[in-house]
C-alpha positions in Angstrom: 38.6 -144.8 -7.7 36.5 -142.0 -6.3 37.5 -140.6 -3.0 34.8 -138.9 -1.1 35.6 -135.5 0.3 36.4 -135.4 3.9 35.5 -132.9 6.5 39.1 -131.6 6.4 38.7 -130.8 2.6 35.7 -128.6 3.4 37.6 -126.7 6.1 40.5 -126.0 3.7 38.2 -124.8 1.0 36.2 -122.5 3.4 39.4 -120.9 4.8 40.7 -120.4 1.3 37.5 -118.6 0.2 37.4 -116.5 3.4 40.9 -115.2 2.6 39.5 -113.7 -0.7 36.7 -111.8 0.9 38.6 -108.6 1.7 36.3 -106.0 -0.1 36.8 -103.7 -3.1 40.0 -102.1 -4.1 40.1 -98.3 -4.5 40.5 -98.7 -8.3 37.3 -100.8 -8.5 35.3 -98.2 -6.5 36.6 -95.3 -8.7 35.7 -97.2 -11.9 32.1 -97.7 -10.6 31.8 -94.0 -9.7 33.1 -93.0 -13.1 30.6 -95.2 -14.9 27.7 -93.8 -12.8 28.9 -90.2 -13.6 29.1 -90.9 -17.3 25.6 -92.5 -17.3 24.2 -89.5 -15.4 25.8 -87.0 -17.8 24.1 -88.8 -20.7 20.6 -89.2 -19.0 20.1 -85.8 -17.3 19.8 -83.6 -20.4 17.2 -85.9 -21.8 15.2 -85.8 -18.6 15.3 -82.0 -18.5 14.1 -81.9 -22.1 11.1 -84.0 -21.2 10.3 -81.8 -18.2 10.4 -78.6 -20.4 8.2 -80.2 -23.1 5.8 -81.4 -20.4 5.5 -77.8 -19.0 4.6 -76.4 -22.4 2.2 -79.4 -23.1 0.5 -78.9 -19.8 0.0 -75.2 -20.3 -1.4 -75.8 -23.8 -3.8 -78.5 -22.5 -4.9 -76.2 -19.7 -5.7 -73.5 -22.3 -7.6 -76.0 -24.4 -9.7 -77.0 -21.3 -10.4 -73.3 -20.5 -11.5 -72.7 -24.1 -13.8 -75.7 -23.9 -15.2 -74.1 -20.6 -15.7 -70.8 -22.5 -17.6 -72.7 -25.3 -19.9 -74.5 -22.8 -20.5 -71.3 -20.8 -21.5 -69.5 -24.0 -24.0 -72.2 -24.8 -25.3 -72.1 -21.2 -25.7 -68.3 -21.3 -26.9 -68.4 -24.9 -24.6 -65.5 -25.6 -21.0 -64.5 -26.2 -18.1 -65.5 -24.1 -14.8 -63.9 -25.0 -11.2 -65.1 -24.6 -8.7 -62.3 -24.6 -5.0 -63.2 -25.0 -1.9 -61.4 -23.8 1.7 -62.3 -23.8 1.7 -63.7 -20.3 -1.8 -65.1 -20.1 -5.5 -64.9 -21.0 -8.8 -64.1 -19.5 -12.3 -65.4 -20.2 -15.3 -63.3 -19.7 -19.0 -63.0 -20.5 -19.4 -60.5 -23.4 -23.1 -60.5 -24.4 -22.8 -57.1 -26.1 -19.6 -58.2 -27.9 -17.7 -54.9 -27.1 -14.6 -56.9 -26.2 -14.8 -56.0 -22.5 -16.4 -57.8 -19.6 -20.1 -57.0 -19.0 -21.0 -55.2 -15.8 -20.4 -56.2 -13.1 -16.9 -57.3 -14.0 -16.6 -59.3 -10.8 -19.3 -61.7 -12.1 -18.6 -61.6 -15.8 -14.9 -62.5 -15.6 -14.9 -66.2 -15.5 -11.1 -66.8 -15.4 -8.0 -64.8 -15.5 -4.9 -67.0 -16.1 -1.2 -66.1 -15.8 1.0 -68.6 -17.7 3.8 -70.4 -15.9 7.2 -68.7 -15.9 9.0 -68.9 -19.3 5.9 -69.8 -21.3 4.6 -67.0 -23.5 1.8 -66.5 -26.0 3.4 -65.3 -29.3 1.1 -62.2 -29.7 2.8 -61.4 -33.1 1.6 -64.7 -34.6 -1.6 -65.3 -32.5 -4.6 -64.0 -34.5 -8.3 -64.3 -34.4 -9.5 -62.3 -37.4 -6.6 -59.9 -36.9 -7.2 -59.5 -33.1 -6.1 -61.1 -29.8 -9.6 -61.9 -28.8 -12.1 -64.5 -29.9 -15.8 -65.1 -29.0 -17.7 -68.3 -28.4 -21.3 -67.9 -29.3 -24.5 -69.4 -27.8 -25.1 -71.7 -30.8 -21.7 -73.4 -30.4 -19.8 -71.4 -33.0 -16.6 -69.4 -32.5 -14.4 -66.8 -34.1 -11.8 -68.9 -35.7 -8.1 -68.4 -35.4 -4.8 -69.6 -33.9 -3.0 -69.1 -30.6 0.7 -69.9 -30.4 2.4 -70.8 -27.1 6.2 -70.8 -26.9 8.7 -72.1 -24.4 12.5 -72.3 -25.0 12.2 -72.7 -28.7 9.3 -75.2 -28.6 5.8 -74.2 -29.9 2.3 -75.4 -29.4 -0.4 -74.2 -31.8 -3.9 -74.1 -30.5 -6.5 -73.7 -33.2 -10.1 -72.8 -32.9 -12.4 -73.5 -35.9 -15.6 -71.7 -36.8 -17.5 -74.6 -35.4 -15.6 -74.3 -32.1 -13.4 -77.3 -32.6 -10.3 -76.8 -30.5 -7.1 -78.6 -31.4 -3.5 -78.5 -30.0 -0.6 -79.4 -32.2 3.2 -79.3 -31.8 5.1 -77.3 -34.2 
């Protein structure tokens, strides 16, 4: 026959459970800390790699945007706008006479002068626009074709400009 639990049974069960609620042992806490440390050691290098790749990707996309700006400005001016590359950056300037220097006054004709973030460099040995480190966008929407290579900690981004001023960014 079934005996219904009495109030006394509940009191015994509750006091029994209360005796087991003493906290964690030192061993259990150390095991949890060890697992967290192992997980962090595995995850952190991957996160750092994403950050570095993002830094290079951002710099390359900024350059692409600035090249698009130069192309639009050349169309607006109906003349040449030049982009000159150096190892640590680039500058964009109006160059109507195509002498590879800013037109007078330089304070007006230099549109942008950009210094790349620390660690990111333009590979001047492999960057070439018809054998030079300067390219021109023309008023009819064309450009001097060539390739600019950005490097950061062994990673590369290749920015290509076609004769028809199509700008692409690729990982290498």
